[in-house]
C-alpha positions in Angstrom: 38.2 -12.0 -52.1 36.2 -15.2 -51.5 38.2 -15.9 -48.5 37.3 -12.6 -47.0 33.5 -13.3 -47.7 33.9 -16.7 -46.0 35.7 -15.1 -43.0 33.0 -12.5 -42.7 30.3 -15.0 -42.9 32.0 -17.1 -40.4 32.4 -14.2 -38.1 28.7 -13.4 -38.4 27.7 -16.9 -37.6 30.1 -16.9 -34.6 28.7 -13.6 -33.4 25.2 -14.9 -33.7 26.1 -18.0 -31.8 27.7 -16.1 -29.0 24.7 -13.7 -28.9 22.4 -16.8 -28.6 24.5 -18.2 -25.8 24.7 -14.9 -23.9 21.2 -13.5 -24.4 18.7 -15.9 -25.9 19.7 -19.3 -24.6 17.6 -20.5 -21.6 19.4 -19.6 -18.4 17.0 -19.6 -15.5 17.6 -22.9 -13.5 14.5 -23.3 -11.3 11.9 -26.1 -10.7 8.6 -24.5 -11.4 7.5 -21.0 -11.4 9.0 -18.8 -8.7 7.9 -15.4 -7.4 10.9 -12.9 -7.0 10.6 -9.7 -5.0 12.6 -6.7 -6.1 12.5 -3.9 -3.5 12.9 -0.3 -4.5 16.6 0.6 -4.8 17.6 -2.9 -5.7 20.7 -3.5 -8.0 21.3 -6.3 -10.5 23.7 -8.0 -8.0 20.8 -8.0 -5.5 18.5 -9.6 -8.1 21.0 -12.3 -8.7 21.4 -12.9 -5.0 17.6 -13.3 -4.7 17.7 -15.7 -7.6 20.4 -17.9 -5.9 17.9 -18.8 -3.1 15.3 -20.0 -5.7 17.7 -22.0 -7.7 19.8 -19.5 -9.5 21.1 -19.0 -13.0 23.0 -21.5 -15.1 25.4 -18.8 -15.9 25.5 -15.5 -13.8 28.3 -14.2 -16.0 26.1 -14.3 -19.2 23.3 -12.7 -17.3 25.6 -9.9 -16.2 26.9 -9.3 -19.7 23.2 -9.1 -21.0 22.2 -6.7 -18.3 25.2 -4.4 -18.9 24.5 -4.4 -22.6 20.9 -3.4 -22.0 21.7 -1.0 -19.1 19.5 -2.8 -16.6 21.1 -1.1 -13.6 19.7 2.2 -14.8 16.2 0.8 -15.4 15.6 -2.0 -13.0 12.0 -1.7 -11.9 11.0 -2.8 -8.3 8.0 -5.1 -8.0 6.9 -8.7 -7.8 7.8 -10.9 -10.8 6.6 -14.5 -11.4 9.5 -16.1 -13.4 9.2 -19.4 -15.4 11.9 -22.1 -15.8 14.2 -21.8 -18.7 13.7 -17.9 -19.3 16.6 -16.4 -21.2 18.7 -13.6 -20.1 17.2 -11.3 -22.7 13.6 -12.1 -21.6 14.5 -11.7 -17.9 16.1 -8.4 -18.6 13.2 -7.2 -20.6 10.8 -8.1 -17.9 12.7 -6.2 -15.3 13.3 -3.2 -17.4 9.5 -2.9 -18.4 8.2 -3.7 -14.9 6.0 -6.6 -16.1 4.8 -7.5 -12.6 2.5 -10.3 -11.8 -0.2 -8.8 -9.4 -0.4 -10.1 -5.8 -3.8 -11.4 -4.5 -4.4 -9.5 -1.3 -7.1 -10.7 1.1 -8.3 -9.3 4.3 -11.3 -9.9 6.6 -12.3 -10.0 10.2 -10.6 -6.6 10.8 -11.5 -4.7 13.8 -9.2 -1.7 13.8 -6.9 0.3 11.4 -4.0 -1.1 13.2 -5.3 -4.6 12.7 -5.6 -3.8 8.9 -2.1 -2.4 8.8 -0.7 -5.5 10.3 -2.7 -7.8 7.9 -1.7 -5.9 4.8 1.9 -5.2 5.7 3.9 -8.0 4.1 1.4 -8.6 1.4 2.6 -5.6 -0.4 5.9 -3.6 -0.2 4.5 -1.1 2.3 5.1 -2.4 5.9 2.6 -2.3 8.7 4.4 0.7 10.3 4.1 2.9 7.2 0.4 1.9 6.7 -0.4 2.5 10.4 1.3 6.0 10.1 -0.7 6.9 7.0 -3.9 5.8 8.6 -3.3 7.9 11.8 -2.5 11.2 9.9 -6.0 12.6 9.2 -4.8 15.1 6.5 -4.1 12.1 4.3 -7.8 11.4 3.8 -9.9 14.3 5.3 -10.4 15.9 1.9 -12.1 12.7 0.8 -14.7 13.0 3.5 -13.2 10.5 6.2 -12.1 11.0 9.8 -10.0 8.7 11.9 -13.3 7.3 13.3 -14.9 6.6 9.9 -11.9 5.7 7.7 -12.3 2.0 8.4 -15.5 2.0 6.5 -13.4 2.6 3.4 -11.9 -0.9 3.5 -14.5 -3.5 2.5 -13.1 -7.0 3.1 -12.5 -9.0 0.1 -9.7 -10.2 -2.3 -8.1 -7.5 -4.4 -5.1 -7.6 -6.9 -2.2 -5.2 -6.0 1.2 -4.7 -7.5 3.7 -5.6 -4.8 5.5 -2.3 -4.9 2.4 -0.4 -3.7 3.1 2.1 -0.9 0.8 3.2 1.9 -0.8 6.0 -0.1 -1.2 3.7 -3.1 -3.0 1.2 -1.0 -5.4 3.9 0.3 -6.0 5.4 -3.2 -6.8 1.9 -4.6 -9.3 1.1 -1.8 -10.9 4.5 -2.2 -11.6 3.7 -5.9 -13.0 0.3 -4.8 -15.2 2.1 -2.2 -16.6 4.5 -4.7 -17.1 1.7 -7.2 -19.0 -0.4 -4.6 -21.2 2.5 -3.7 -22.9 2.8 -7.1 -26.1 4.7 -7.9 -28.3 1.9 -6.7 -26.7 1.5 -3.4 -26.5 5.2 -2.9 -30.2 5.5 -3.7 -31.0 2.7 -1.1 -29.0 4.5 1.6 -30.7 7.7 0.9 -34.2 6.1 1.1 -33.1 5.0 4.7 -31.9 8.5 5.4 -28.4 7.3 5.9 -25.0 8.0 4.3 -22.6 5.3 3.0 -20.7 5.7 6.2 -23.7 5.5 8.3 -24.8 2.2 6.6 -21.2 0.9 7.1 -21.4 1.9 10.9 -24.7 0.0 11.3 -23.4 -2.9 9.3 -20.3 -3.2 11.4 -22.5 -3.5 14.5 -24.6 -6.2 12.9 -21.6 -8.1 11.7 -20.3 -8.3 15.2 -23.7 -9.1 16.7 -24.8 -11.8 14.4 -23.3 -15.2 13.4 -26.0 -16.1 10.9 -26.1 -14.2 7.6 -29.7 -15.1 7.1 -30.6 -13.1 10.2 -28.8 -10.0 9.4 -31.6 -8.3 7.4 -34.0 -8.8 10.2 -31.7 -7.5 12.8 -30.9 -4.5 10.6 -34.7 -3.9 10.6 -34.7 -3.8 14.4 -31.9 -1.3 14.6 -33.5 0.9 11.8 -36.8 0.9 13.8 -35.0 2.0 16.9 -33.2 4.8 15.1 -36.4 6.0 13.5 -38.1 6.1 16.9 -35.3 7.7 18.7 -34.7 4.6 20.9 -31.1 3.9 21.9 -29.5 1.1 19.8 -28.2 -0.7 22.9 -25.8 -2.7 20.8 -23.3 -4.8 22.8 -20.6 -4.6 20.1 -20.3 -0.8 20.6 -19.6 -1.5 24.4 -16.8 -3.9 23.5 -15.4 -1.3 21.1 -15.6 1.6 23.7 -13.7 -0.7 26.2 -11.3 -1.9 23.6 -11.9 -5.4 24.9 -13.2 -7.8 22.3 -12.8 -10.9 24.5 -16.0 -10.0 26.4 -18.6 -12.7 26.1 -21.0 -11.2 28.6 -21.7 -7.5 28.8 -22.4 -6.6 32.4 -24.1 -3.6 33.9 -20.8 -2.1 35.0 -19.7 -2.1 31.3 -22.9 -0.1 30.4 -21.7 2.8 32.6 -18.6 3.4 30.3 -18.7 7.0 29.3 -18.0 6.9 25.6 -19.7 8.2 22.4 -19.6 4.5 21.3 -21.8 3.6 24.3 -25.1 3.1 22.5 -26.8 2.4 25.8 -26.0 5.9 26.9 -26.3 7.8 23.6 -28.9 7.7 21.0 -28.2 7.2 17.3 -25.2 5.8 15.6 -21.7 5.8 17.1 -19.1 8.1 15.6 -18.0 5.3 13.2 -17.8 1.6 12.5 -16.7 -0.8 15.3 -15.0 -3.0 12.7 -14.5 -3.4 8.9 -18.1 -3.8 7.7 -18.6 -6.9 5.4 -20.5 -6.9 2.2 -23.1 -9.0 3.7 -23.6 -6.6 6.6 -23.9 -3.6 4.2 -26.4 -5.3 1.9 -28.4 -6.4 5.1 -28.8 -2.8 6.0 -29.7 -1.7 2.5 -32.2 -4.5 2.1 -33.4 -4.6 5.7 -36.6 -6.5 6.6 -39.6 -4.2 7.1 -41.2 -5.2 10.4 -42.3 -3.8 13.8 -39.8 -5.6 16.1 -37.9 -3.5 18.5 -35.9 -6.1 20.4 -33.9 -9.3 19.9 -32.2 -11.6 22.3 -29.9 -14.5 21.7 -31.6 -18.0 22.0 -30.7 -19.9 25.1 -29.7 -22.9 22.9 -26.6 -21.0 21.7 -27.6 -21.8 18.1 -26.4 -18.3 17.1 -30.0 -17.3 16.3 -32.2 -14.8 18.1 -35.8 -14.3 19.4 -37.4 -11.1 18.1 -40.0 -9.1 20.2 -42.3 -6.2 19.8 -42.7 -5.5 23.5 -40.1 -5.1 26.4 -41.9 -7.5 28.5 -41.6 -10.3 25.8 -38.0 -9.4 25.2 -37.1 -9.6 28.9 -38.4 -13.1 29.1 -36.1 -14.3 26.3 -33.2 -12.1 27.7 -33.6 -13.7 31.2 -33.6 -17.2 29.8 -30.4 -16.4 27.9 -28.8 -15.0 31.1 -29.8 -18.1 33.1 -28.0 -20.2 30.4 -25.0 -18.1 30.7 -24.9 -18.7 34.5 -25.5 -22.4 33.9 -22.5 -22.5 31.6 -20.4 -20.4 34.1 -19.9 -17.6 31.5 -19.6 -14.5 33.8 -17.6 -12.1 31.7 
């Protein structure tokens, strides 16, 4: 009898040791943390292949045994996983089964068009640039939320956001919609309403200011100029809208021939705001509009010293003197287009 008990105990110890070797013993052989991407539809074998390029497993066989015992092929979750050296088979399988992803930090700025945005985001999440661009160009994907193809870019406020890697195009849009609605809180909505503008109107004006102004400290003053012109029914005459209408952002000098462009974005021809933003509006641009300086300036012209700052004028005659000085400096520097 005692022999049977000893044998049973020995068997239990052996089974426990084998279990430790197979499932609980450190098995991930990598130098430092490594991020592993598991696309949708991946198999356990695909995961092992990916690991090989990062250093691999001490024993692929024991990982396969653990994954089969825990039915990983039926429950492998796609995503981005940050794995640490020395993880056991059991821990890795549990991470993959439960989808314990490590979020990706996604940053975008200096975006002019929806296609630019698609190109910048594609690759930072699982959705590629083509699927994002296709989503952006199908109006029925967002018309119910109050956006048009012309205004949709106002939704995307440049910043750094955390996303799970296996985010598709619609998931990216939905997340950014939540961020947009969160940003436009009661205080900002009230400030926009006091100006007689909607959030999209504010974003449209902000996008012009962002493209017009190199110095953030000048943005509230220039916002005040544009708001004065809107209030008085004077055309904005904003050069960034001409570049957008021509789809040529390399233009350094807007010429009279450019001003003849027949486009609703031509704010020299048409009064009021253009149909939508001319780029992704920044937070500093939006805040500049919402907190615009109150003054009676109606004009501004770039300073001839190319400092990035502007002269502000109340009269057209004064403005023309500053504008002519800047034009002469452009000629001197041989900037003709």
